[in-house]
C-alpha positions, 0 to 999 in steps of 0.5 A: 500500500505504501508503494502504491501511495508513493507511486501516486505522489510521484506521478502527481508531482511529475504531472504538476512539473510537466504542466508547469513547463508547458505553461508560458508563452502566448498562443495568440496568432494574427497577421504580422505577429510581433512578439514581446518578452518582459522588457523588449520586442523580440524583433527590432523591425517588421516589414509589411504591405500597405493596408496591413496590420500587425499583431502584438503578442505579449509572451510574458507577464509584465504588461506593455503600454505601446505608443508612437515614438521611440527611446533615445537611450533612456529618454522617451521620445513620443512622436507620430510620423505623417501617415502613421496610425495613431497609437495612444498608450495601447495596453497589452496585458501579460500574455495578451495581444492586440492589433495595430493598424491598418498602416495605410501609408508607405513609410517607416514608423516607430513604436515604443513601450512607454514603461520599458526603457529601450523597448522600441521597434520600427514598422516599415510599410511598402 
């Protein structure tokens, strides 16, 4: 009986361990995905076609607040380029996602996270 109980406890712990390892990341999908970890975009730029949107996917728990602009070292530089869709403090909660756009004008547009210094990316629209 003790061996059976011990095996049950061991199996239960193994199941919890495997479940914990499987958690994390974000299974959200969408057009032109851009992933974010706890303090950065996982890619510094993305190139899309006119009229498309991007999907921001937060793969970690800390929320992000996205806006038009960039970081200059540790100084935020809010700005909106002509033709850019206005992004005014869009919150993407932990393990959440959000869509930006459409980007209807060709050009180069900057986005940044207002709460994480240095977290910035470029959207190139062709």
